[in-house]
C-alpha positions in Angstrom: 0.0 0.0 0.0 1.1 3.5 -0.7 -0.3 4.9 2.6 -2.7 4.5 5.5 -6.0 6.2 6.0 -6.0 9.1 8.5 -9.2 7.7 10.1 -10.8 4.3 10.1 -14.1 3.0 11.3 -14.3 1.4 14.7 -13.6 -2.3 14.5 -11.7 -2.2 11.2 -8.5 -3.6 12.8 -10.3 -6.5 14.4 -12.0 -8.2 11.5 -12.5 -8.1 7.8 -16.0 -8.7 6.4 -17.5 -9.9 3.2 -20.9 -9.6 4.8 -23.5 -8.9 2.1 -23.8 -7.8 -1.5 -25.9 -7.9 -4.6 -25.7 -10.8 -7.0 -27.7 -12.4 -9.9 -28.3 -15.7 -8.2 -31.3 -16.5 -10.3 -29.1 -16.9 -13.4 -29.3 -20.4 -14.8 -25.5 -20.7 -15.0 -25.5 -21.3 -11.2 -27.6 -24.4 -12.0 -25.3 -25.8 -14.7 -27.2 -24.3 -17.7 -25.0 -22.2 -20.1 -26.8 -20.6 -23.0 -29.7 -23.0 -22.6 -27.5 -26.1 -22.6 -26.7 -28.2 -19.6 -22.9 -28.3 -19.2 -22.6 -29.7 -15.7 -24.7 -30.6 -12.6 -26.4 -28.0 -10.5 -23.7 -26.6 -8.2 -25.7 -23.8 -6.6 -25.0 -25.0 -3.0 -21.3 -25.3 -3.8 -21.3 -21.6 -4.9 -22.9 -20.6 -1.6 -20.4 -22.7 0.3 -17.4 -21.0 -1.5 -19.0 -17.7 -0.7 -19.3 -18.5 3.0 -15.7 -19.7 3.1 -14.7 -16.3 1.7 -16.7 -14.6 4.4 -19.9 -13.8 2.6 -22.6 -14.0 5.3 -25.6 -12.9 3.2 -26.6 -11.7 -0.3 -29.1 -9.5 -2.0 -30.5 -11.2 -5.1 -31.3 -8.9 -8.0 -34.7 -8.8 -9.6 -34.4 -7.8 -13.3 -38.0 -8.4 -14.4 -41.4 -9.3 -12.8 -40.7 -13.0 -13.2 -37.1 -12.8 -12.1 -38.2 -10.7 -9.1 -40.6 -13.5 -8.1 -37.7 -16.0 -8.5 -35.4 -13.8 -6.5 -37.8 -13.4 -3.6 -38.5 -17.2 -3.5 -34.7 -17.9 -3.5 -34.2 -15.3 -0.8 -36.8 -16.8 1.4 -35.5 -20.3 0.9 -31.9 -19.4 1.9 -32.4 -16.6 4.4 -31.1 -13.9 2.0 -32.6 -10.6 0.6 -33.8 -9.4 -2.8 -34.7 -6.5 -5.0 -37.9 -6.1 -7.1 -37.9 -4.3 -10.4 -37.5 -4.2 -14.1 -34.1 -3.8 -15.8 -34.0 -1.2 -18.5 -33.3 -3.8 -21.2 -36.5 -5.6 -20.1 -38.7 -2.4 -20.3 -40.4 -3.6 -23.5 -42.1 -6.3 -21.4 -44.5 -3.6 -20.1 -46.1 -3.4 -23.5 -46.9 -7.1 -23.5 -49.5 -6.6 -20.8 -52.5 -4.3 -20.7 -51.6 -0.7 -20.0 -50.3 -0.3 -16.4 -50.7 -4.0 -15.5 -47.0 -4.8 -15.3 -46.2 -1.9 -12.9 -49.3 -2.7 -10.8 -48.0 -6.3 -10.5 -44.6 -5.0 -9.4 -46.3 -2.6 -6.9 -48.4 -5.4 -5.4 -45.4 -7.8 -5.2 -43.3 -5.2 -3.4 -46.1 -4.5 -0.9 -46.3 -8.2 -0.1 -42.6 -8.6 0.6 -41.5 -5.6 2.7 -41.1 -7.5 5.9 -39.8 -10.9 7.2 -37.2 -13.3 5.9 -36.3 -12.9 2.2 -37.8 -9.4 2.1 -37.4 -6.8 -0.6 -34.7 -4.2 0.2 -34.8 -2.0 -2.9 -36.6 -1.1 -6.1 -34.7 -2.2 -9.2 -32.6 -3.0 -11.0 -34.0 0.1 -12.8 -32.6 2.9 -14.9 -31.5 3.5 -18.5 -29.2 1.5 -20.9 -28.6 3.1 -24.2 -25.8 0.6 -25.1 -28.5 -2.1 -25.7 -31.4 -0.3 -27.4 -32.0 -3.4 -29.5 -33.6 -4.9 -26.4 -35.8 -1.9 -25.4 -36.1 1.5 -27.0 -35.4 4.8 -25.1 -39.0 5.7 -24.6 -39.9 2.3 -23.2 -37.0 2.5 -20.8 -37.9 6.0 -19.7 -41.5 4.9 -19.0 -40.4 2.0 -16.9 -37.8 4.1 -15.0 -40.4 6.8 -14.2 -42.8 4.2 -12.8 -40.2 2.6 -10.6 -39.0 5.9 -9.3 -42.6 6.4 -8.2 -42.6 3.0 -6.5 -39.4 3.8 -4.6 -41.1 7.0 -3.2 -44.3 5.2 -2.4 -42.6 2.5 -0.4 -39.7 4.6 0.9 -37.2 2.1 -0.5 -33.7 2.8 -1.9 -33.1 2.4 -5.7 -30.9 -0.2 -7.2 -29.8 1.8 -10.3 -28.4 1.0 -13.7 -27.0 3.6 -16.1 -25.1 2.9 -19.4 -24.4 5.5 -22.0 -27.4 7.5 -20.8 -26.1 9.8 -18.0 -27.9 13.0 -19.2 -31.3 11.4 -19.5 -30.7 9.4 -16.3 -30.0 12.5 -14.3 -32.9 14.4 -16.0 -35.4 11.7 -14.8 -34.0 11.8 -11.3 -34.5 15.5 -11.3 -38.0 15.3 -12.8 -38.9 12.9 -10.0 -37.4 15.2 -7.4 -34.9 12.5 -6.4 -31.9 14.6 -7.0 -31.4 16.1 -3.5 -30.4 13.9 -0.6 -31.6 10.9 -2.6 -35.1 12.3 -2.7 -35.8 12.3 1.0 -38.1 15.3 0.8 -40.5 13.3 -1.4 -40.3 9.9 0.2 -37.1 8.6 -1.4 -34.4 6.7 0.3 -31.5 7.3 -2.1 -29.9 4.2 -3.4 -26.9 3.0 -5.3 -25.6 3.3 -8.9 -24.5 -0.3 -9.3 -21.7 -1.7 -11.5 -20.7 1.9 -12.1 -18.6 2.5 -15.3 -19.0 6.2 -15.7 -16.6 9.1 -15.6 -15.2 10.9 -12.5 -17.6 13.8 -13.2 -20.6 11.5 -13.5 -19.7 9.7 -10.3 -19.3 13.0 -8.5 -22.7 14.3 -9.7 -24.5 11.2 -8.4 -22.6 11.4 -5.1 -23.6 15.0 -4.8 -27.3 14.0 -5.3 -27.0 11.6 -2.3 -26.4 8.2 -4.0 -23.8 5.5 -3.3 -21.5 4.2 -6.0 -20.9 0.4 -6.3 -18.0 -1.1 -8.2 -17.0 -4.5 -9.6 -14.7 -5.9 -12.2 -16.4 -3.9 -15.0 -15.7 -0.7 -13.1 -11.9 -1.3 -13.3 -11.1 -2.2 -16.9 -9.1 0.9 -17.8 -6.7 3.3 -16.1 -9.4 6.0 -16.3 -11.8 3.8 -14.4 -9.2 3.0 -11.8 -8.8 6.8 -11.2 -12.6 7.1 -10.9 -12.8 4.4 -8.3 -9.9 5.9 -6.4 -11.9 9.2 -6.1 -15.1 7.7 -4.8 -15.6 9.0 -1.2 -15.2 6.1 1.2 -18.5 7.0 2.9 -20.3 6.5 -0.5 -18.5 3.3 -1.6 -20.1 -0.1 -2.1 -18.6 -3.2 -3.6 -20.1 -6.0 -5.6 -19.4 -8.8 -8.0 -22.5 -8.7 -10.3 -21.9 -12.4 -10.6 -22.1 -14.3 -12.8 -20.9 -11.3 -14.8 -18.2 -8.6 -14.5 -15.2 -10.8 -13.5 -11.8 -9.2 -13.0 -9.9 -10.6 -16.0 -6.3 -10.5 -17.1 -6.9 -7.9 -19.8 -8.1 -5.3 -17.3 -6.1 -2.5 -15.8 -6.8 -4.0 -12.4 -4.5 -7.0 -13.2 -1.3 -5.3 -11.9 -2.9 -4.9 -8.5 -4.1 -8.5 -8.3 -0.7 -9.9 -9.0 0.1 -8.8 -5.4 -2.8 -10.7 -3.9 -1.4 -13.1 -1.2 -1.9 -16.8 -2.0 -4.1 -17.6 1.0 -6.5 -14.9 -0.1 -6.3 -16.0 -3.8 -7.5 -19.5 -2.7 -10.5 -17.9 -1.1 -11.4 -15.3 -3.7 -10.3 -17.0 -6.9 -10.6 -20.8 -6.4 -9.4 -23.3 -8.9 -11.8 -23.6 -11.9 -12.6 -25.7 -14.9 -14.3 -25.1 -18.2 -18.1 -25.7 -17.9 -18.0 -28.9 -20.0 -15.0 -30.2 -17.9 -16.6 -29.5 -14.6 -15.2 -31.1 -11.4 -17.0 -31.3 -8.1 -15.5 -28.8 -5.6 -14.1 -26.5 -8.3 -15.5 -23.2 -9.7 -16.5 -22.8 -13.3 -14.2 -20.9 -15.6 -15.8 -17.7 -17.1 -18.5 -17.6 -14.4 -18.0 -15.0 -11.8 -18.9 -16.0 -8.2 -19.8 -14.2 -5.0 -16.6 -15.4 -3.4 -14.7 -13.1 -5.9 -15.8 -10.0 -4.0 -12.5 -10.2 -2.2 -10.7 -9.4 -5.4 -12.7 -6.3 -5.9 -12.0 -5.2 -2.3 -8.3 -5.9 -2.7 -8.0 -3.7 -5.8 -10.0 -0.9 -4.2 -7.7 -1.1 -1.1 -4.7 -0.8 -3.3 -6.1 2.2 -5.2 -7.1 4.0 -2.0 -3.8 3.3 -0.2 -5.5 1.8 2.8 -5.9 -1.7 4.3 -8.3 -4.3 3.0 -9.8 -4.3 6.5 -10.7 -0.6 6.2 -12.2 -1.0 2.7 -14.3 -3.9 4.1 -15.5 -1.9 7.1 -16.5 1.1 5.1 -18.4 -0.9 2.6 -20.1 -2.9 5.3 -21.3 0.3 7.1 -22.4 1.8 3.8 -24.3 -1.3 2.9 -26.2 -1.2 6.2 -27.0 2.5 5.7 -28.0 2.2 2.0 -30.4 -0.7 2.4 -31.6 -0.2 6.0 -30.1 -3.4 7.2 -30.0 -2.3 10.8 -30.9 -5.7 12.2 -27.4 -6.9 11.1 -25.8 -4.3 13.3 -27.0 -6.2 16.3 -25.0 -9.3 15.1 -21.7 -7.4 14.9 -20.6 -8.2 18.4 -20.6 -11.9 17.8 -19.0 -11.8 14.3 -15.8 -13.8 14.0 -15.5 -13.5 10.2 -11.9 -13.1 9.0 -10.2 -12.8 5.6 -13.2 -11.3 4.0 -14.7 -8.1 2.8 -18.0 -6.1 3.1 -20.0 -5.5 -0.1 -23.2 -4.6 -1.7 
């Protein structure tokens, strides 16, 4: 490390957490299905076991459509996890396949039914704008779906799980239109939220932070030197970490590689376990090309290097921010009994 933080959260020296973060656990690749073809047995439980070995104590399962949100909540209830409910911008065209307003009414009802208890909904989303993939859903369809979900976030006082790709100006304009641009929209019932898998510029990051939102990073956020500089400048009190598994792995062609070469072997075994190609699967090994929750430690390690602080400190900040962003205050009561080591705290 190049330096040490001038101030660190209480408890940072005692333990390193990989407590909770957002992941796409409903993706069929975690069940052995790759592009619609079975390549290996269902190894979902092994994925969860590797995550726990790396210190991941809970996860927030992403809902990217109405059907996916239902699957996410079901999985969350079965495994004692959490979930989000929403419609990803690339799925926005699904709204037109039902009578006017029915899709959003269904999301609304489903959120209202899952606000409390095990497996509850913690956020509205994944929602936002994605102009990189307009072949899935056009701009107007995306804007309509985003507006509706901004309204749901205010109605239920839930944070937003946000997605923005090549659409920053329109993205910001819609947040302003919904009055969600000051303190995360607290004055109108909003609870802020997080811009997930952030790949924007320094200026875009700073604008969102100034509006009261957290910034979450993963492998896709650290592909270039410019992105590394952006990550370095994210305020520690606004930083969240994620894997976005099974996507957004940190790969050898990314600018983050030079930092990962310094990862100690005992951490590498936890965060980047041995893997095999999908069609050469071996029990007890990960799957090559499929990002996993346990890899969150790699993200945290690179961030720690960029920030010039310890892995413990990055973990503690991300853990505190996760609790604050998603209102997971029940987890604070468990801190005194935590013995987790060699792990990180994430979204």
